[in-house]
N, C-alpha and C positions, 0 to 999 in steps of 0.2 A: 638376061641382069648376071655380071659373073658371080660368086660367091664371094662374099666380103666378110671373112672373121673377125671379130674384135678378142682378140689374144689377152689384153688386160682382166676381161672378165671372167675367164675362162682360168687364168692366174689365179686371181683372187678366190673363185667359187675352190680350188683345190687347199690355197692358202689356209682359209680361214678353218677352224674345224671345231664343233659343237661339242663339249665332253658332257652328256648328260648323267649324272650322279646319283639322281630321286626325281622322280614325278610321282606325287603321290595325294592323295584326298585327305585333307587335316580335321580333324573334328573333338580337339579336344582343349581342356584346362590347361594353361600353363605360366608361371613365371621363372623365369630365370636370366642367365647373362653367359655368354660363347662369343667365341673370336672362331670362326671357319675358313678355310682356303678354299673356298668355291664360292662363286657367286648367288643369293639367292631372290627368285620370284615368288611373294605372296598376293596370290590373287583371290582376293575376299567376295564370299557369295554371300556367307550371312552372318549376320553379329559384329562385337566390336573387340578391339585388343589395342595397342602401342606399343610403337619399337620408338627406342630411345638408341641413337648412335654417340657414345660417348665418343667416340676417336673425334666424329665432325661438328658434336656439339648440336642435336636435334632433336627433335621429335616427330613421330610422322604416325597419323590415325591409320589403326587398319580398321575400314571402313566398306560396305556392302557398293558393290560397283567401283573398286577403285584398287587399283596391285600398286605394292608398291618392291623397288629394287635395292637389293642389299648387297653392294659389291663385297669381295674378299678382303679378308683381312680385317677388318671393323671390330670394334671392343662394342659390341651390340646386346641392349638388354630388351626383354620382352615380356610384353605380360597379354598370354591370349586369355580372353574372360570367356565366363559357360557360355554355348551357342553361337562361339567363334567358328566359320565353317569357311575353308580356303584350299586353293588348288595352291602344293608348294612344289618349287620346281628347283634343284639343286644344279649348278654346271658351272662349267668354266669354258669360253671364250680363248682359243688359245692359235694363237700363229707359230708358235716354234714351242714343243715340250716345256710345262712350267709355266711359259709366259704368254701371262693372261691380257687381253686386251682390254680391260677395266683395271689391270691390278693396281692402276696408281691412284686411281677415284676412290677421294673419302667421304662423298656423301651419297648420301640413300636420295631415290626418287620414288617422286607418286605420281601413278598416272592411270585414269579411264580405263575401263574395263567392261565390252559388253556381256551385259549379265545371258544372255542367251548363249551367244556364245561358247562363257564359262562353263554352262550347265551341260552343255553336248561334250566338249572336252573332259568334265569330271565324266560324265557316262561313257567315254571312250576309254577311258582309263581304268575304269571299274570293270569292266567287261572284260571276256574272253579278247587276245588280239585278232584283228582283222583288219585284211589290209587297208581299203576303203577308210577306216579310222587313223589307222596309222599315220596316213599320206594327210588327212585333217588337223591331225597333233601335233604332226612336225611342222605344218604350214601356221599354224595358232603359235608355235612357240618361237620359229623365224617370225611373226608380225610383229611379237610383245621383242624380243628382244631388237630388232631394226630397228625401232624406233629411239631405243636408246642412246642418248648420246654418247659418243666415245670420250673419255677423258681430254681436257684443252692437253695440245701440243701432239695429241696420236697421228704417227703418220703411218700409215698400215703399206706406204712401198718403202720407208727405210727400214720398219722390221722385217720385210719381204727379204731386206738388203741384207740382214744379218744370218740371213739362214745358210749362208752359203762360207758362211766365220763360224757360226756356231752350232747349225746342225747336226755335226756329227758328235759334240762335246755332248750338247743337251741330249741329243739320244740315247749316248753312252750312261751318262747322271740317270736317265728314265731309267734304263736297265740294270745298273750297278747299284742303283741307290742302297745304301745300308752305313748305319751309325760308323764304319771302318771305310770310307768311302774319304779319301784328303787331298787338297789342294795340291799336292807335289804329286798324287797320281791324274789327276786331269789336267797338269801343268804337263806331265810326261804325254798323255794322251793328244794335248793341243798341240805339243812340238814348240813348244814356247818354255820361257821360263817362268816360276811361282812369280814373281812382281810382275813382270809385265802381261799374263794372263789378268792374276788380281786387278791392277790398274783398268786394261782395258776391257775387261768386265762391268767394272765399275762404271764408267764413262760410257757406254754403250745401253746396257741394262740400269742405268740409277738405281743399283743395288750392288751389296760387294759378293761376290760370289761365293764367302761365308754365309753371309744371310741366306742366298740364295738356297744353298746346299738345306742350310735346318728348316726355310720355307717346304722345301717338297718333302724332305722327310716327314715334317707334322704331316703335312697333307696325306701323303701314303699312310701312315697311323692313322690317320682320320678315316680314311677309306676302309681299312683293315677293320675299324673299330664300328663303323655304322655297318658295312655290306657282307659281314665274314662271320662265323661261330668261334674264330677262332679265341683263345684266351688273350687275356692282357699277357701272362706272360709267353703266348707262343709268338705273340705280335713282338714280343720283344726279344725273342731270340730269333723272328723273320727275320728283320731290320737291323739283327747283330749288335744290339748293345751288350752291352759285358753285362747286364743285369735289368730283372727290370724294375728297380730300384730308379737306377740311371734312368732308364726308359720313362718312367714314371716323370721324375722332377724333369726331364728334359718335357716331356708334352704339356705339364703345368708349367712351364716355362712361356710356352708358346700359346697356349690357348687360355689359361688364366685357370684352368682347371684339370682334376687327376683323369686318367683313360677311363676309368669305370666310373666317373662320375658327368664325363661326356658324353657316354655311351647309354647313361640311362635315361641322361636329358634329350636325347636325340630319336624320337621315333623310329623305326625301321623296321627292316624284314624280323620276324620272330626266328630265333635261332636257340638250340637250346646250351647254354653256354652256364658254367660252374666257375666264376668267379669268388673271390675271397672282399668281404664286408671293409668298404675304406679303401680300397686299392686304387 
């Protein structure tokens, strides 16, 4: 029997990228409100809580045996009650740098989770890394994410088709991202006029190029705040803001909170940080 390859499956495998920003076991009480530039999964093992989607006008209960999916970019409020214990996963599912498959979704989703499987995965991530456990955990995450329906109108083939036109430009943005990066510079890179590039980008991605740059800049700032020991001032300098003051104002406009408040309200790796109160 001759070998018959199905190239579309290989192409899709190589096109979709799962970027994992955090995988952690959460066990704390908290109330707050924030906006993130990555998707979130909360898979509940015990206790109760609530998520309020102010963007989509909905409430979801956090309860044992169920998970909730929270798309990127939503204005969300949280109530984590004492005794709530859950697996927290922060991720992006990208087909191009900065282009998330769930980027147009405005509604959260609840779905059932196998408590036994969840217990095993929590045991995996709270133990030293081991190859079998790594494979089991990856398969579990893909099984959850793979059952989430993409937003209406999302066509993988169309997004893949944009790679030839925008792959180099989006890669340039990711590599040279800073507050000083301008649309004029990107037009030079693309070999187009500023107006034509802006019109084409808005048509193809349903988002102005300026808004995309601001989203990517805020997302990179969030990654620094959550996953590095850099101070707010050092992050402002790294992203080439003219001052810490302008960086803080920019971040507040994008997320609704200051960099320091954002960092304090999002548990993550413990670093030795020196911050000034209220910054």
